[in-house]
Chimera marker file (.cmm) of the C-alpha trace (Angstrom):
<marker_set name="trace">
<marker id="1" x="-2.750" y="-7.893" z="9.397" r="1" g="1" b="0" radius="0.5"/>
<marker id="2" x="-3.600" y="-4.328" z="8.464" r="1" g="1" b="0" radius="0.5"/>
<marker id="3" x="-2.442" y="-3.093" z="5.053" r="1" g="1" b="0" radius="0.5"/>
<marker id="4" x="-0.753" y="0.237" z="4.364" r="1" g="1" b="0" radius="0.5"/>
<marker id="5" x="-3.654" y="1.449" z="2.201" r="1" g="1" b="0" radius="0.5"/>
<marker id="6" x="-7.375" y="0.884" z="1.954" r="1" g="1" b="0" radius="0.5"/>
<marker id="7" x="-8.574" y="-0.863" z="-1.208" r="1" g="1" b="0" radius="0.5"/>
<marker id="8" x="-9.756" y="2.422" z="-2.690" r="1" g="1" b="0" radius="0.5"/>
<marker id="9" x="-6.483" y="4.234" z="-1.923" r="1" g="1" b="0" radius="0.5"/>
<marker id="10" x="-4.514" y="1.278" z="-3.304" r="1" g="1" b="0" radius="0.5"/>
<marker id="11" x="-6.470" y="1.412" z="-6.572" r="1" g="1" b="0" radius="0.5"/>
<marker id="12" x="-6.036" y="5.187" z="-6.883" r="1" g="1" b="0" radius="0.5"/>
<marker id="13" x="-2.288" y="5.061" z="-6.204" r="1" g="1" b="0" radius="0.5"/>
<marker id="14" x="-1.838" y="2.115" z="-8.557" r="1" g="1" b="0" radius="0.5"/>
<marker id="15" x="-3.572" y="4.034" z="-11.351" r="1" g="1" b="0" radius="0.5"/>
<marker id="16" x="-1.403" y="7.090" z="-10.653" r="1" g="1" b="0" radius="0.5"/>
<marker id="17" x="1.834" y="5.069" z="-10.651" r="1" g="1" b="0" radius="0.5"/>
<marker id="18" x="1.000" y="2.983" z="-13.730" r="1" g="1" b="0" radius="0.5"/>
<marker id="19" x="-0.903" y="5.495" z="-15.876" r="1" g="1" b="0" radius="0.5"/>
<marker id="20" x="-1.037" y="9.107" z="-14.705" r="1" g="1" b="0" radius="0.5"/>
<marker id="21" x="2.553" y="9.904" z="-13.669" r="1" g="1" b="0" radius="0.5"/>
<marker id="22" x="4.212" y="8.219" z="-16.668" r="1" g="1" b="0" radius="0.5"/>
<marker id="23" x="1.748" y="9.889" z="-19.069" r="1" g="1" b="0" radius="0.5"/>
<marker id="24" x="2.279" y="13.344" z="-17.571" r="1" g="1" b="0" radius="0.5"/>
<marker id="25" x="6.044" y="12.847" z="-17.535" r="1" g="1" b="0" radius="0.5"/>
<marker id="26" x="6.105" y="11.708" z="-21.152" r="1" g="1" b="0" radius="0.5"/>
<marker id="27" x="3.948" y="14.641" z="-22.211" r="1" g="1" b="0" radius="0.5"/>
<marker id="28" x="6.122" y="17.158" z="-20.372" r="1" g="1" b="0" radius="0.5"/>
<marker id="29" x="9.429" y="15.760" z="-21.618" r="1" g="1" b="0" radius="0.5"/>
<marker id="30" x="8.127" y="15.480" z="-25.181" r="1" g="1" b="0" radius="0.5"/>
<marker id="31" x="6.704" y="18.994" z="-25.199" r="1" g="1" b="0" radius="0.5"/>
<marker id="32" x="9.833" y="20.388" z="-23.600" r="1" g="1" b="0" radius="0.5"/>
<marker id="33" x="11.821" y="19.179" z="-26.609" r="1" g="1" b="0" radius="0.5"/>
<marker id="34" x="9.438" y="21.035" z="-28.900" r="1" g="1" b="0" radius="0.5"/>
<marker id="35" x="8.704" y="24.150" z="-26.870" r="1" g="1" b="0" radius="0.5"/>
<marker id="36" x="11.810" y="24.428" z="-24.747" r="1" g="1" b="0" radius="0.5"/>
<marker id="37" x="10.174" y="23.900" z="-21.361" r="1" g="1" b="0" radius="0.5"/>
<marker id="38" x="12.764" y="23.942" z="-18.567" r="1" g="1" b="0" radius="0.5"/>
<marker id="39" x="13.975" y="21.058" z="-16.401" r="1" g="1" b="0" radius="0.5"/>
<marker id="40" x="12.810" y="18.157" z="-18.605" r="1" g="1" b="0" radius="0.5"/>
<marker id="41" x="15.540" y="15.835" z="-17.341" r="1" g="1" b="0" radius="0.5"/>
<marker id="42" x="14.875" y="16.747" z="-13.722" r="1" g="1" b="0" radius="0.5"/>
<marker id="43" x="11.133" y="16.174" z="-14.147" r="1" g="1" b="0" radius="0.5"/>
<marker id="44" x="11.734" y="12.755" z="-15.720" r="1" g="1" b="0" radius="0.5"/>
<marker id="45" x="14.137" y="11.663" z="-12.984" r="1" g="1" b="0" radius="0.5"/>
<marker id="46" x="11.873" y="12.953" z="-10.211" r="1" g="1" b="0" radius="0.5"/>
<marker id="47" x="8.915" y="11.113" z="-11.693" r="1" g="1" b="0" radius="0.5"/>
<marker id="48" x="10.943" y="7.889" z="-11.876" r="1" g="1" b="0" radius="0.5"/>
<marker id="49" x="11.947" y="8.178" z="-8.215" r="1" g="1" b="0" radius="0.5"/>
<marker id="50" x="8.394" y="8.949" z="-7.063" r="1" g="1" b="0" radius="0.5"/>
<marker id="51" x="6.956" y="6.070" z="-9.119" r="1" g="1" b="0" radius="0.5"/>
<marker id="52" x="9.574" y="3.651" z="-7.781" r="1" g="1" b="0" radius="0.5"/>
<marker id="53" x="8.906" y="4.717" z="-4.184" r="1" g="1" b="0" radius="0.5"/>
<marker id="54" x="5.128" y="4.508" z="-4.503" r="1" g="1" b="0" radius="0.5"/>
<marker id="55" x="5.430" y="1.220" z="-6.388" r="1" g="1" b="0" radius="0.5"/>
<marker id="56" x="7.421" y="-0.192" z="-3.485" r="1" g="1" b="0" radius="0.5"/>
<marker id="57" x="4.768" y="0.912" z="-1.001" r="1" g="1" b="0" radius="0.5"/>
<marker id="58" x="2.072" y="-0.622" z="-3.194" r="1" g="1" b="0" radius="0.5"/>
<marker id="59" x="4.031" y="-3.866" z="-3.329" r="1" g="1" b="0" radius="0.5"/>
<marker id="60" x="4.320" y="-3.961" z="0.456" r="1" g="1" b="0" radius="0.5"/>
<marker id="61" x="0.613" y="-3.275" z="0.827" r="1" g="1" b="0" radius="0.5"/>
<marker id="62" x="-0.184" y="-6.031" z="-1.676" r="1" g="1" b="0" radius="0.5"/>
<marker id="63" x="1.973" y="-8.526" z="0.230" r="1" g="1" b="0" radius="0.5"/>
<marker id="64" x="0.240" y="-7.552" z="3.476" r="1" g="1" b="0" radius="0.5"/>
<marker id="65" x="-3.161" y="-8.032" z="1.862" r="1" g="1" b="0" radius="0.5"/>
<marker id="66" x="-2.206" y="-11.472" z="0.513" r="1" g="1" b="0" radius="0.5"/>
<marker id="67" x="-0.808" y="-12.501" z="3.898" r="1" g="1" b="0" radius="0.5"/>
<marker id="68" x="-4.085" y="-11.469" z="5.509" r="1" g="1" b="0" radius="0.5"/>
<marker id="69" x="-6.032" y="-13.464" z="2.913" r="1" g="1" b="0" radius="0.5"/>
<marker id="70" x="-4.048" y="-16.581" z="3.745" r="1" g="1" b="0" radius="0.5"/>
<marker id="71" x="-4.696" y="-16.032" z="7.442" r="1" g="1" b="0" radius="0.5"/>
<marker id="72" x="-8.420" y="-15.586" z="6.748" r="1" g="1" b="0" radius="0.5"/>
<marker id="73" x="-8.491" y="-11.930" z="7.789" r="1" g="1" b="0" radius="0.5"/>
<marker id="74" x="-9.742" y="-10.424" z="4.510" r="1" g="1" b="0" radius="0.5"/>
<link id1="1" id2="2" r="1" g="1" b="0" radius="0.2"/>
<link id1="2" id2="3" r="1" g="1" b="0" radius="0.2"/>
<link id1="3" id2="4" r="1" g="1" b="0" radius="0.2"/>
<link id1="4" id2="5" r="1" g="1" b="0" radius="0.2"/>
<link id1="5" id2="6" r="1" g="1" b="0" radius="0.2"/>
<link id1="6" id2="7" r="1" g="1" b="0" radius="0.2"/>
<link id1="7" id2="8" r="1" g="1" b="0" radius="0.2"/>
<link id1="8" id2="9" r="1" g="1" b="0" radius="0.2"/>
<link id1="9" id2="10" r="1" g="1" b="0" radius="0.2"/>
<link id1="10" id2="11" r="1" g="1" b="0" radius="0.2"/>
<link id1="11" id2="12" r="1" g="1" b="0" radius="0.2"/>
<link id1="12" id2="13" r="1" g="1" b="0" radius="0.2"/>
<link id1="13" id2="14" r="1" g="1" b="0" radius="0.2"/>
<link id1="14" id2="15" r="1" g="1" b="0" radius="0.2"/>
<link id1="15" id2="16" r="1" g="1" b="0" radius="0.2"/>
<link id1="16" id2="17" r="1" g="1" b="0" radius="0.2"/>
<link id1="17" id2="18" r="1" g="1" b="0" radius="0.2"/>
<link id1="18" id2="19" r="1" g="1" b="0" radius="0.2"/>
<link id1="19" id2="20" r="1" g="1" b="0" radius="0.2"/>
<link id1="20" id2="21" r="1" g="1" b="0" radius="0.2"/>
<link id1="21" id2="22" r="1" g="1" b="0" radius="0.2"/>
<link id1="22" id2="23" r="1" g="1" b="0" radius="0.2"/>
<link id1="23" id2="24" r="1" g="1" b="0" radius="0.2"/>
<link id1="24" id2="25" r="1" g="1" b="0" radius="0.2"/>
<link id1="25" id2="26" r="1" g="1" b="0" radius="0.2"/>
<link id1="26" id2="27" r="1" g="1" b="0" radius="0.2"/>
<link id1="27" id2="28" r="1" g="1" b="0" radius="0.2"/>
<link id1="28" id2="29" r="1" g="1" b="0" radius="0.2"/>
<link id1="29" id2="30" r="1" g="1" b="0" radius="0.2"/>
<link id1="30" id2="31" r="1" g="1" b="0" radius="0.2"/>
<link id1="31" id2="32" r="1" g="1" b="0" radius="0.2"/>
<link id1="32" id2="33" r="1" g="1" b="0" radius="0.2"/>
<link id1="33" id2="34" r="1" g="1" b="0" radius="0.2"/>
<link id1="34" id2="35" r="1" g="1" b="0" radius="0.2"/>
<link id1="35" id2="36" r="1" g="1" b="0" radius="0.2"/>
<link id1="36" id2="37" r="1" g="1" b="0" radius="0.2"/>
<link id1="37" id2="38" r="1" g="1" b="0" radius="0.2"/>
<link id1="38" id2="39" r="1" g="1" b="0" radius="0.2"/>
<link id1="39" id2="40" r="1" g="1" b="0" radius="0.2"/>
<link id1="40" id2="41" r="1" g="1" b="0" radius="0.2"/>
<link id1="41" id2="42" r="1" g="1" b="0" radius="0.2"/>
<link id1="42" id2="43" r="1" g="1" b="0" radius="0.2"/>
<link id1="43" id2="44" r="1" g="1" b="0" radius="0.2"/>
<link id1="44" id2="45" r="1" g="1" b="0" radius="0.2"/>
<link id1="45" id2="46" r="1" g="1" b="0" radius="0.2"/>
<link id1="46" id2="47" r="1" g="1" b="0" radius="0.2"/>
<link id1="47" id2="48" r="1" g="1" b="0" radius="0.2"/>
<link id1="48" id2="49" r="1" g="1" b="0" radius="0.2"/>
<link id1="49" id2="50" r="1" g="1" b="0" radius="0.2"/>
<link id1="50" id2="51" r="1" g="1" b="0" radius="0.2"/>
<link id1="51" id2="52" r="1" g="1" b="0" radius="0.2"/>
<link id1="52" id2="53" r="1" g="1" b="0" radius="0.2"/>
<link id1="53" id2="54" r="1" g="1" b="0" radius="0.2"/>
<link id1="54" id2="55" r="1" g="1" b="0" radius="0.2"/>
<link id1="55" id2="56" r="1" g="1" b="0" radius="0.2"/>
<link id1="56" id2="57" r="1" g="1" b="0" radius="0.2"/>
<link id1="57" id2="58" r="1" g="1" b="0" radius="0.2"/>
<link id1="58" id2="59" r="1" g="1" b="0" radius="0.2"/>
<link id1="59" id2="60" r="1" g="1" b="0" radius="0.2"/>
<link id1="60" id2="61" r="1" g="1" b="0" radius="0.2"/>
<link id1="61" id2="62" r="1" g="1" b="0" radius="0.2"/>
<link id1="62" id2="63" r="1" g="1" b="0" radius="0.2"/>
<link id1="63" id2="64" r="1" g="1" b="0" radius="0.2"/>
<link id1="64" id2="65" r="1" g="1" b="0" radius="0.2"/>
<link id1="65" id2="66" r="1" g="1" b="0" radius="0.2"/>
<link id1="66" id2="67" r="1" g="1" b="0" radius="0.2"/>
<link id1="67" id2="68" r="1" g="1" b="0" radius="0.2"/>
<link id1="68" id2="69" r="1" g="1" b="0" radius="0.2"/>
<link id1="69" id2="70" r="1" g="1" b="0" radius="0.2"/>
<link id1="70" id2="71" r="1" g="1" b="0" radius="0.2"/>
<link id1="71" id2="72" r="1" g="1" b="0" radius="0.2"/>
<link id1="72" id2="73" r="1" g="1" b="0" radius="0.2"/>
<link id1="73" id2="74" r="1" g="1" b="0" radius="0.2"/>
</marker_set>
């Protein structure tokens, strides 16, 4: 069974979802409280939706990979 993402793309997206996006969101929301940057709430909610969506796709890809391992494809 073919997975949604290559191994390299999976690793990159996983790093973005687990590290990069939350760090950038936290920095923006925190700095917006200090410096008055606009749309802090909207940025935080958008980031949460994007991370949830990408996390779901990563989960599907992971299940596909494991299914292929069990079938001897990988």
